[in-house]
Each structure stands twice: as C-alpha cells, then as structure tokens.
TORKOL-4160 file (C-alpha; in steps of 0.2 Angstrom, whole numbers, padded with zeros to 4 digits, m for minus):
141
<pt num="1" X="m0542" Y="0273" Z="m0179"/>
<pt num="2" X="m0529" Y="0287" Z="m0185"/>
<pt num="3" X="m0539" Y="0303" Z="m0190"/>
<pt num="4" X="m0554" Y="0296" Z="m0180"/>
<pt num="5" X="m0562" Y="0300" Z="m0164"/>
<pt num="6" X="m0554" Y="0292" Z="m0147"/>
<pt num="7" X="m0563" Y="0278" Z="m0143"/>
<pt num="8" X="m0572" Y="0283" Z="m0126"/>
<pt num="9" X="m0572" Y="0274" Z="m0108"/>
<pt num="10" X="m0575" Y="0274" Z="m0090"/>
<pt num="11" X="m0565" Y="0263" Z="m0078"/>
<pt num="12" X="m0555" Y="0265" Z="m0063"/>
<pt num="13" X="m0541" Y="0274" Z="m0058"/>
<pt num="14" X="m0525" Y="0264" Z="m0053"/>
<pt num="15" X="m0521" Y="0274" Z="m0038"/>
<pt num="16" X="m0535" Y="0283" Z="m0030"/>
<pt num="17" X="m0550" Y="0271" Z="m0033"/>
<pt num="18" X="m0560" Y="0284" Z="m0043"/>
<pt num="19" X="m0568" Y="0283" Z="m0060"/>
<pt num="20" X="m0556" Y="0287" Z="m0074"/>
<pt num="21" X="m0568" Y="0298" Z="m0086"/>
<pt num="22" X="m0563" Y="0299" Z="m0103"/>
<pt num="23" X="m0572" Y="0317" Z="m0105"/>
<pt num="24" X="m0564" Y="0324" Z="m0089"/>
<pt num="25" X="m0546" Y="0319" Z="m0096"/>
<pt num="26" X="m0546" Y="0323" Z="m0114"/>
<pt num="27" X="m0551" Y="0338" Z="m0126"/>
<pt num="28" X="m0539" Y="0352" Z="m0118"/>
<pt num="29" X="m0521" Y="0347" Z="m0124"/>
<pt num="30" X="m0513" Y="0336" Z="m0133"/>
<pt num="31" X="m0513" Y="0317" Z="m0124"/>
<pt num="32" X="m0501" Y="0304" Z="m0126"/>
<pt num="33" X="m0510" Y="0288" Z="m0121"/>
<pt num="34" X="m0498" Y="0274" Z="m0117"/>
<pt num="35" X="m0504" Y="0255" Z="m0113"/>
<pt num="36" X="m0492" Y="0247" Z="m0102"/>
<pt num="37" X="m0489" Y="0233" Z="m0089"/>
<pt num="38" X="m0477" Y="0225" Z="m0079"/>
<pt num="39" X="m0477" Y="0211" Z="m0085"/>
<pt num="40" X="m0472" Y="0219" Z="m0101"/>
<pt num="41" X="m0451" Y="0219" Z="m0104"/>
<pt num="42" X="m0452" Y="0232" Z="m0117"/>
<pt num="43" X="m0464" Y="0244" Z="m0107"/>
<pt num="44" X="m0448" Y="0245" Z="m0095"/>
<pt num="45" X="m0436" Y="0249" Z="m0108"/>
<pt num="46" X="m0447" Y="0265" Z="m0115"/>
<pt num="47" X="m0453" Y="0271" Z="m0098"/>
<pt num="48" X="m0438" Y="0284" Z="m0097"/>
<pt num="49" X="m0444" Y="0292" Z="m0115"/>
<pt num="50" X="m0463" Y="0292" Z="m0107"/>
<pt num="51" X="m0455" Y="0301" Z="m0091"/>
<pt num="52" X="m0447" Y="0313" Z="m0105"/>
<pt num="53" X="m0463" Y="0317" Z="m0114"/>
<pt num="54" X="m0472" Y="0318" Z="m0098"/>
<pt num="55" X="m0459" Y="0334" Z="m0094"/>
<pt num="56" X="m0463" Y="0343" Z="m0108"/>
<pt num="57" X="m0477" Y="0359" Z="m0109"/>
<pt num="58" X="m0492" Y="0357" Z="m0115"/>
<pt num="59" X="m0493" Y="0337" Z="m0116"/>
<pt num="60" X="m0502" Y="0327" Z="m0105"/>
<pt num="61" X="m0498" Y="0307" Z="m0102"/>
<pt num="62" X="m0510" Y="0294" Z="m0098"/>
<pt num="63" X="m0507" Y="0278" Z="m0093"/>
<pt num="64" X="m0516" Y="0261" Z="m0097"/>
<pt num="65" X="m0513" Y="0247" Z="m0085"/>
<pt num="66" X="m0518" Y="0233" Z="m0097"/>
<pt num="67" X="m0522" Y="0216" Z="m0091"/>
<pt num="68" X="m0510" Y="0219" Z="m0076"/>
<pt num="69" X="m0510" Y="0218" Z="m0058"/>
<pt num="70" X="m0516" Y="0234" Z="m0048"/>
<pt num="71" X="m0503" Y="0231" Z="m0034"/>
<pt num="72" X="m0489" Y="0227" Z="m0045"/>
<pt num="73" X="m0492" Y="0241" Z="m0055"/>
<pt num="74" X="m0492" Y="0255" Z="m0041"/>
<pt num="75" X="m0476" Y="0247" Z="m0035"/>
<pt num="76" X="m0470" Y="0248" Z="m0053"/>
<pt num="77" X="m0472" Y="0265" Z="m0055"/>
<pt num="78" X="m0466" Y="0269" Z="m0036"/>
<pt num="79" X="m0449" Y="0261" Z="m0040"/>
<pt num="80" X="m0448" Y="0268" Z="m0060"/>
<pt num="81" X="m0456" Y="0285" Z="m0057"/>
<pt num="82" X="m0475" Y="0291" Z="m0062"/>
<pt num="83" X="m0475" Y="0302" Z="m0077"/>
<pt num="84" X="m0493" Y="0300" Z="m0081"/>
<pt num="85" X="m0505" Y="0313" Z="m0075"/>
<pt num="86" X="m0519" Y="0297" Z="m0074"/>
<pt num="87" X="m0518" Y="0279" Z="m0074"/>
<pt num="88" X="m0534" Y="0270" Z="m0081"/>
<pt num="89" X="m0537" Y="0251" Z="m0076"/>
<pt num="90" X="m0539" Y="0240" Z="m0090"/>
<pt num="91" X="m0542" Y="0225" Z="m0082"/>
<pt num="92" X="m0549" Y="0214" Z="m0095"/>
<pt num="93" X="m0541" Y="0222" Z="m0110"/>
<pt num="94" X="m0557" Y="0230" Z="m0117"/>
<pt num="95" X="m0551" Y="0247" Z="m0119"/>
<pt num="96" X="m0535" Y="0241" Z="m0127"/>
<pt num="97" X="m0549" Y="0232" Z="m0141"/>
<pt num="98" X="m0557" Y="0245" Z="m0142"/>
<pt num="99" X="m0541" Y="0256" Z="m0149"/>
<pt num="100" X="m0537" Y="0242" Z="m0159"/>
<pt num="101" X="m0521" Y="0237" Z="m0147"/>
<pt num="102" X="m0514" Y="0220" Z="m0154"/>
<pt num="103" X="m0498" Y="0220" Z="m0143"/>
<pt num="104" X="m0492" Y="0232" Z="m0130"/>
<pt num="105" X="m0483" Y="0246" Z="m0128"/>
<pt num="106" X="m0494" Y="0255" Z="m0139"/>
<pt num="107" X="m0493" Y="0274" Z="m0137"/>
<pt num="108" X="m0505" Y="0285" Z="m0147"/>
<pt num="109" X="m0505" Y="0303" Z="m0148"/>
<pt num="110" X="m0522" Y="0312" Z="m0146"/>
<pt num="111" X="m0525" Y="0332" Z="m0152"/>
<pt num="112" X="m0537" Y="0342" Z="m0143"/>
<pt num="113" X="m0552" Y="0337" Z="m0153"/>
<pt num="114" X="m0550" Y="0319" Z="m0147"/>
<pt num="115" X="m0544" Y="0313" Z="m0164"/>
<pt num="116" X="m0529" Y="0301" Z="m0163"/>
<pt num="117" X="m0518" Y="0307" Z="m0174"/>
<pt num="118" X="m0503" Y="0295" Z="m0174"/>
<pt num="119" X="m0499" Y="0277" Z="m0166"/>
<pt num="120" X="m0482" Y="0269" Z="m0161"/>
<pt num="121" X="m0484" Y="0250" Z="m0161"/>
<pt num="122" X="m0471" Y="0243" Z="m0150"/>
<pt num="123" X="m0459" Y="0253" Z="m0137"/>
<pt num="124" X="m0454" Y="0270" Z="m0139"/>
<pt num="125" X="m0434" Y="0270" Z="m0140"/>
<pt num="126" X="m0421" Y="0280" Z="m0143"/>
<pt num="127" X="m0422" Y="0279" Z="m0163"/>
<pt num="128" X="m0441" Y="0283" Z="m0161"/>
<pt num="129" X="m0443" Y="0295" Z="m0149"/>
<pt num="130" X="m0436" Y="0311" Z="m0160"/>
<pt num="131" X="m0447" Y="0307" Z="m0174"/>
<pt num="132" X="m0462" Y="0302" Z="m0160"/>
<pt num="133" X="m0458" Y="0322" Z="m0152"/>
<pt num="134" X="m0457" Y="0328" Z="m0170"/>
<pt num="135" X="m0476" Y="0323" Z="m0174"/>
<pt num="136" X="m0483" Y="0330" Z="m0157"/>
<pt num="137" X="m0476" Y="0348" Z="m0160"/>
<pt num="138" X="m0482" Y="0345" Z="m0178"/>
<pt num="139" X="m0498" Y="0341" Z="m0170"/>
<pt num="140" X="m0499" Y="0356" Z="m0158"/>
<pt num="141" X="m0496" Y="0370" Z="m0171"/>
C-alpha cells in the first residue's frame, strides 16, 4: 500500500460511541495510524514513543484498536496515557486486513493527500524512533 491511497473505513470510535469517519480524520495534516491492542506486549513497549509523536506539531496520531475488548482498551489508555486524537475500533480485524496488517503493532505514515508513505511493521523502539521521525519530517516538507 506504500504510495497508494489509504483504505477508507467507517467504524465506532472507542471513547464516545460516535462514528469514526475516515473523511473527517484524514486529509489536513500528516496522520500517524497506529494499530494496537491491550493483549499485545510490544504495543505496551512502543506506547511511550507513540506519546512522543503525538506531542509533535503538525502531526495527528490516530489509534486503531485491533481485535480487542473495548473496556480493557479504555482502561489501558487511561493508565498509560492517550496519545491519540481519536481511536477507531477494529473489532473483527477488517480494517487491519484492508490496510495489509499481518501483526501488531503496525504504524503507518499517511500524508495530507491520504497517501500511505511508510509502514512500520513491529514496534517503534528507541532504535527505530529516530528514523521513523525523520521520515515524517521528510514527508512534511
């Protein structure tokens, strides 16, 4: 999906029981899309780096809660901090399938034109963070 339009989707939002609508969330700035779940150990490890990304100007971070329990996900984010501007629920894995996700965590960089510019399979770690952040800055130019 690199250099292709990000797959559109509509689902429920984790926190407010409203619809999560792709068109409302994408297209104005760079969006980092992070597929995560409470049952995913590496997701917990990378979470502090997702929080760091969310604090950067001009970057929007969206979470997609993948095949998870809603209440556990809310509790997890309340405990660890919520870096996401919105969290989409992917209860049956359909959104992940459309995005080509084959294991989580997976994180995508989507530009202002809704084009996927990079995919990080596996956790963002200390070793990966610097390169990932450089890619965001390069896309933002």
